[in-house]
BADO-71304 format. One record per residue (C-alpha): residue number from 1; residue in three letters; x, y, z. Coordinates in Angstrom, 2 decimals, padded with zeros to 5 digits, always signed. Example, Ala and Ser with C-alpha at 12.3 -4.5 7.8 and 13.67 -1.06 7.14 Angstrom:
REM residues 2
{resi=1&resn=ALA&xx=+012.30&yy=-004.50&zz=+007.80};
{resi=2&resn=SER&xx=+013.67&yy=-001.06&zz=+007.14};
//
This chain:
REM residues 167
{resi=1&resn=PHE&xx=-016.61&yy=+010.30&zz=-029.73};
{resi=2&resn=ARG&xx=-017.84&yy=+007.31&zz=-031.74};
{resi=3&resn=VAL&xx=-020.52&yy=+004.64&zz=-031.20};
{resi=4&resn=VAL&xx=-020.16&yy=+001.63&zz=-033.46};
{resi=5&resn=SER&xx=-022.86&yy=-000.97&zz=-034.10};
{resi=6&resn=GLY&xx=-022.08&yy=-003.54&zz=-036.80};
{resi=7&resn=GLN&xx=-020.72&yy=-001.90&zz=-040.01};
{resi=8&resn=THR&xx=-021.89&yy=+001.57&zz=-039.19};
{resi=9&resn=GLY&xx=-020.77&yy=+004.08&zz=-036.66};
{resi=10&resn=GLU&xx=-022.07&yy=+007.39&zz=-035.40};
{resi=11&resn=ILE&xx=-020.01&yy=+010.40&zz=-034.34};
{resi=12&resn=TRP&xx=-021.36&yy=+012.20&zz=-031.29};
{resi=13&resn=GLN&xx=-020.43&yy=+015.53&zz=-029.66};
{resi=14&resn=THR&xx=-020.71&yy=+016.56&zz=-026.10};
{resi=15&resn=ASP&xx=-019.91&yy=+019.49&zz=-023.81};
{resi=16&resn=GLY&xx=-020.08&yy=+017.15&zz=-020.84};
{resi=17&resn=THR&xx=-023.79&yy=+017.59&zz=-020.13};
{resi=18&resn=SER&xx=-026.93&yy=+015.69&zz=-021.12};
{resi=19&resn=ALA&xx=-028.31&yy=+018.66&zz=-022.84};
{resi=20&resn=GLY&xx=-025.16&yy=+019.27&zz=-024.73};
{resi=21&resn=THR&xx=-024.71&yy=+015.73&zz=-026.10};
{resi=22&resn=ARG&xx=-025.94&yy=+015.15&zz=-029.63};
{resi=23&resn=HIS&xx=-025.52&yy=+012.96&zz=-032.62};
{resi=24&resn=SER&xx=-023.29&yy=+014.53&zz=-035.27};
{resi=25&resn=THR&xx=-023.16&yy=+012.25&zz=-038.23};
{resi=26&resn=ALA&xx=-023.07&yy=+008.55&zz=-039.29};
{resi=27&resn=PHE&xx=-020.28&yy=+006.80&zz=-041.17};
{resi=28&resn=ALA&xx=-019.44&yy=+003.31&zz=-042.31};
{resi=29&resn=ASP&xx=-016.70&yy=+002.05&zz=-039.96};
{resi=30&resn=PRO&xx=-015.36&yy=+005.35&zz=-038.55};
{resi=31&resn=SER&xx=-011.97&yy=+005.32&zz=-036.76};
{resi=32&resn=ASP&xx=-008.81&yy=+007.36&zz=-036.10};
{resi=33&resn=LEU&xx=-010.32&yy=+010.43&zz=-034.54};
{resi=34&resn=GLN&xx=-008.15&yy=+013.55&zz=-034.08};
{resi=35&resn=GLU&xx=-009.08&yy=+017.06&zz=-033.11};
{resi=36&resn=PHE&xx=-007.17&yy=+019.71&zz=-035.06};
{resi=37&resn=ALA&xx=-007.79&yy=+023.47&zz=-035.58};
{resi=38&resn=GLY&xx=-011.47&yy=+023.51&zz=-034.61};
{resi=39&resn=SER&xx=-012.40&yy=+020.28&zz=-036.53};
{resi=40&resn=LEU&xx=-012.52&yy=+016.53&zz=-035.96};
{resi=41&resn=TYR&xx=-010.61&yy=+014.54&zz=-038.45};
{resi=42&resn=LEU&xx=-011.41&yy=+010.81&zz=-038.96};
{resi=43&resn=THR&xx=-011.04&yy=+007.95&zz=-041.38};
{resi=44&resn=ALA&xx=-014.18&yy=+006.13&zz=-042.55};
{resi=45&resn=ALA&xx=-015.39&yy=+003.79&zz=-045.37};
{resi=46&resn=LEU&xx=-016.94&yy=+005.40&zz=-048.34};
{resi=47&resn=SER&xx=-019.73&yy=+002.70&zz=-048.10};
{resi=48&resn=THR&xx=-020.14&yy=-000.76&zz=-046.58};
{resi=49&resn=ALA&xx=-018.93&yy=-002.51&zz=-049.72};
{resi=50&resn=ASP&xx=-015.49&yy=-004.08&zz=-049.11};
{resi=51&resn=ASP&xx=-013.94&yy=-002.38&zz=-052.11};
{resi=52&resn=SER&xx=-015.48&yy=+001.04&zz=-051.63};
{resi=53&resn=GLY&xx=-012.41&yy=+002.59&zz=-050.23};
{resi=54&resn=ARG&xx=-011.49&yy=+004.59&zz=-047.11};
{resi=55&resn=ALA&xx=-011.25&yy=+008.35&zz=-046.79};
{resi=56&resn=LEU&xx=-010.12&yy=+011.11&zz=-044.58};
{resi=57&resn=PHE&xx=-012.96&yy=+013.35&zz=-043.47};
{resi=58&resn=ARG&xx=-013.14&yy=+016.66&zz=-041.56};
{resi=59&resn=ILE&xx=-016.09&yy=+017.63&zz=-039.48};
{resi=60&resn=PRO&xx=-016.23&yy=+021.27&zz=-038.15};
{resi=61&resn=LEU&xx=-016.75&yy=+021.16&zz=-034.35};
{resi=62&resn=SER&xx=-019.09&yy=+024.10&zz=-034.67};
{resi=63&resn=GLY&xx=-021.38&yy=+021.94&zz=-036.76};
{resi=64&resn=GLY&xx=-021.91&yy=+021.17&zz=-040.36};
{resi=65&resn=ASP&xx=-021.61&yy=+018.38&zz=-042.85};
{resi=66&resn=PRO&xx=-018.53&yy=+016.12&zz=-043.09};
{resi=67&resn=ILE&xx=-016.05&yy=+017.24&zz=-045.70};
{resi=68&resn=PRO&xx=-014.26&yy=+014.41&zz=-047.60};
{resi=69&resn=LEU&xx=-010.63&yy=+015.35&zz=-047.89};
{resi=70&resn=ALA&xx=-008.96&yy=+012.43&zz=-049.73};
{resi=71&resn=ARG&xx=-009.51&yy=+008.78&zz=-050.62};
{resi=72&resn=LEU&xx=-006.70&yy=+007.05&zz=-048.87};
{resi=73&resn=PHE&xx=-006.87&yy=+003.43&zz=-050.11};
{resi=74&resn=ARG&xx=-009.03&yy=+001.02&zz=-051.97};
{resi=75&resn=TYR&xx=-010.56&yy=-001.13&zz=-049.19};
{resi=76&resn=ARG&xx=-012.97&yy=-000.01&zz=-046.60};
{resi=77&resn=TYR&xx=-011.28&yy=-001.53&zz=-043.62};
{resi=78&resn=ALA&xx=-009.19&yy=+000.62&zz=-041.28};
{resi=79&resn=SER&xx=-005.48&yy=+000.69&zz=-041.80};
{resi=80&resn=TYR&xx=-003.28&yy=-001.31&zz=-039.49};
{resi=81&resn=PRO&xx=-001.80&yy=-000.05&zz=-037.38};
{resi=82&resn=PRO&xx=-004.16&yy=+002.81&zz=-036.80};
{resi=83&resn=VAL&xx=-003.45&yy=+006.22&zz=-038.47};
{resi=84&resn=GLN&xx=-001.02&yy=+008.28&zz=-036.51};
{resi=85&resn=PHE&xx=-001.26&yy=+012.12&zz=-036.42};
{resi=86&resn=ALA&xx=+001.18&yy=+014.95&zz=-035.72};
{resi=87&resn=GLN&xx=+000.26&yy=+018.60&zz=-035.69};
{resi=88&resn=ILE&xx=+002.82&yy=+021.03&zz=-037.11};
{resi=89&resn=GLY&xx=+001.84&yy=+024.55&zz=-037.56};
{resi=90&resn=ASP&xx=-001.30&yy=+024.92&zz=-039.69};
{resi=91&resn=ARG&xx=-000.95&yy=+021.29&zz=-041.07};
{resi=92&resn=LEU&xx=-001.84&yy=+017.93&zz=-039.84};
{resi=93&resn=LEU&xx=+000.42&yy=+015.08&zz=-040.90};
{resi=94&resn=PHE&xx=-000.74&yy=+011.48&zz=-040.75};
{resi=95&resn=THR&xx=+000.50&yy=+008.04&zz=-041.73};
{resi=96&resn=VAL&xx=-001.39&yy=+005.37&zz=-043.49};
{resi=97&resn=GLN&xx=-000.38&yy=+001.71&zz=-043.51};
{resi=98&resn=ASP&xx=-002.12&yy=-000.18&zz=-046.38};
{resi=99&resn=GLN&xx=-001.68&yy=-003.85&zz=-047.04};
{resi=100&resn=GLU&xx=-001.22&yy=-003.26&zz=-050.81};
{resi=101&resn=LEU&xx=+000.66&yy=+000.05&zz=-050.91};
{resi=102&resn=GLY&xx=+002.67&yy=-000.01&zz=-047.71};
{resi=103&resn=LEU&xx=+003.44&yy=+003.17&zz=-045.58};
{resi=104&resn=GLU&xx=+002.33&yy=+006.56&zz=-046.80};
{resi=105&resn=VAL&xx=+002.77&yy=+009.88&zz=-045.18};
{resi=106&resn=TRP&xx=+000.17&yy=+012.48&zz=-045.93};
{resi=107&resn=SER&xx=-000.41&yy=+016.18&zz=-044.95};
{resi=108&resn=THR&xx=-003.59&yy=+018.26&zz=-044.85};
{resi=109&resn=ASP&xx=-004.56&yy=+021.86&zz=-044.24};
{resi=110&resn=GLY&xx=-008.21&yy=+020.84&zz=-043.85};
{resi=111&resn=THR&xx=-009.13&yy=+021.24&zz=-047.52};
{resi=112&resn=PRO&xx=-009.39&yy=+018.68&zz=-050.30};
{resi=113&resn=ASP&xx=-006.87&yy=+020.61&zz=-052.45};
{resi=114&resn=GLY&xx=-004.51&yy=+020.87&zz=-049.42};
{resi=115&resn=THR&xx=-004.61&yy=+017.20&zz=-048.68};
{resi=116&resn=ARG&xx=-001.89&yy=+015.15&zz=-050.34};
{resi=117&resn=ARG&xx=+000.49&yy=+012.25&zz=-050.04};
{resi=118&resn=LEU&xx=+003.97&yy=+013.40&zz=-049.16};
{resi=119&resn=ARG&xx=+005.76&yy=+010.22&zz=-049.70};
{resi=120&resn=ARG&xx=+005.33&yy=+006.39&zz=-050.11};
{resi=121&resn=PHE&xx=+007.83&yy=+004.22&zz=-048.39};
{resi=122&resn=GLU&xx=+008.94&yy=+000.66&zz=-049.00};
{resi=123&resn=ARG&xx=+006.69&yy=-001.93&zz=-047.52};
{resi=124&resn=SER&xx=+008.26&yy=-003.71&zz=-044.70};
{resi=125&resn=PRO&xx=+008.30&yy=-007.49&zz=-044.72};
{resi=126&resn=ASP&xx=+006.85&yy=-007.13&zz=-041.19};
{resi=127&resn=LEU&xx=+003.49&yy=-005.32&zz=-041.92};
{resi=128&resn=TYR&xx=+003.68&yy=-003.90&zz=-038.38};
{resi=129&resn=GLY&xx=+007.14&yy=-002.33&zz=-038.99};
{resi=130&resn=ASN&xx=+006.08&yy=+000.91&zz=-040.61};
{resi=131&resn=PRO&xx=+005.48&yy=+003.54&zz=-039.55};
{resi=132&resn=GLU&xx=+006.42&yy=+004.17&zz=-035.99};
{resi=133&resn=LEU&xx=+006.72&yy=+007.02&zz=-033.57};
{resi=134&resn=LEU&xx=+005.17&yy=+009.88&zz=-035.59};
{resi=135&resn=ALA&xx=+005.83&yy=+012.81&zz=-033.38};
{resi=136&resn=ALA&xx=+005.84&yy=+016.61&zz=-033.67};
{resi=137&resn=ALA&xx=+008.56&yy=+018.79&zz=-032.49};
{resi=138&resn=GLY&xx=+008.32&yy=+022.50&zz=-033.38};
{resi=139&resn=ASP&xx=+007.60&yy=+022.82&zz=-037.14};
{resi=140&resn=ARG&xx=+008.70&yy=+019.35&zz=-037.94};
{resi=141&resn=ALA&xx=+007.29&yy=+015.80&zz=-037.54};
{resi=142&resn=PHE&xx=+009.62&yy=+012.80&zz=-037.02};
{resi=143&resn=PHE&xx=+009.01&yy=+009.11&zz=-037.73};
{resi=144&resn=ALA&xx=+010.79&yy=+005.89&zz=-038.56};
{resi=145&resn=ALA&xx=+010.54&yy=+004.41&zz=-042.02};
{resi=146&resn=SER&xx=+012.52&yy=+002.61&zz=-044.78};
{resi=147&resn=ASP&xx=+013.30&yy=+003.88&zz=-048.21};
{resi=148&resn=GLY&xx=+014.26&yy=+000.40&zz=-049.45};
{resi=149&resn=VAL&xx=+017.98&yy=+001.26&zz=-049.54};
{resi=150&resn=HIS&xx=+019.19&yy=+002.47&zz=-046.13};
{resi=151&resn=GLY&xx=+016.86&yy=+000.29&zz=-043.96};
{resi=152&resn=ARG&xx=+014.82&yy=+001.72&zz=-041.12};
{resi=153&resn=GLU&xx=+015.95&yy=+005.27&zz=-040.37};
{resi=154&resn=LEU&xx=+014.75&yy=+008.43&zz=-038.76};
{resi=155&resn=TRP&xx=+012.86&yy=+010.74&zz=-041.21};
{resi=156&resn=GLU&xx=+011.45&yy=+014.32&zz=-040.80};
{resi=157&resn=SER&xx=+008.88&yy=+016.27&zz=-042.60};
{resi=158&resn=ASP&xx=+007.81&yy=+019.93&zz=-042.63};
{resi=159&resn=GLY&xx=+004.53&yy=+019.00&zz=-044.31};
{resi=160&resn=THR&xx=+005.70&yy=+019.31&zz=-047.90};
{resi=161&resn=PRO&xx=+007.08&yy=+016.58&zz=-050.31};
{resi=162&resn=GLU&xx=+010.37&yy=+018.58&zz=-050.67};
{resi=163&resn=GLY&xx=+010.76&yy=+018.85&zz=-046.84};
{resi=164&resn=THR&xx=+010.17&yy=+015.14&zz=-046.16};
{resi=165&resn=ARG&xx=+013.67&yy=+013.53&zz=-045.91};
{resi=166&resn=MET&xx=+015.81&yy=+011.11&zz=-044.09};
{resi=167&resn=VAL&xx=+017.60&yy=+012.56&zz=-041.06};
//
């Protein structure tokens, strides 16, 4: 769980007991926490400077230092709406809505080399319009987005750029 005070936040771990509750690590503006495959994934600012950027990090639940996986966008503030996650097989898909770049769909296997943007979509005139309803079903994730040609449609992804397509 996270504890936020001002521009910094701390990530804590607990097993439900006082003795098993401990501080894990500190971040600038942590948010979007998701457990996957024995690790905690989260977004956080790279520093407290407004233009420092925001990145995806992985923290092993067994302990250890945070692993930066990818810089997601230029500004430190959390994306809006919050990052959405979907687990498919050994990959974690997630969406990022950036005010400058619009909607992006990413995939990670938990390593920096295995974390990449799958597709960038057209920015909706209504900033809140993309993405929606990222959901996993079997070995696919589904979401609504616009490619700038067909309007808002149902999309699917298997976690690869080639396997991310309009349904």
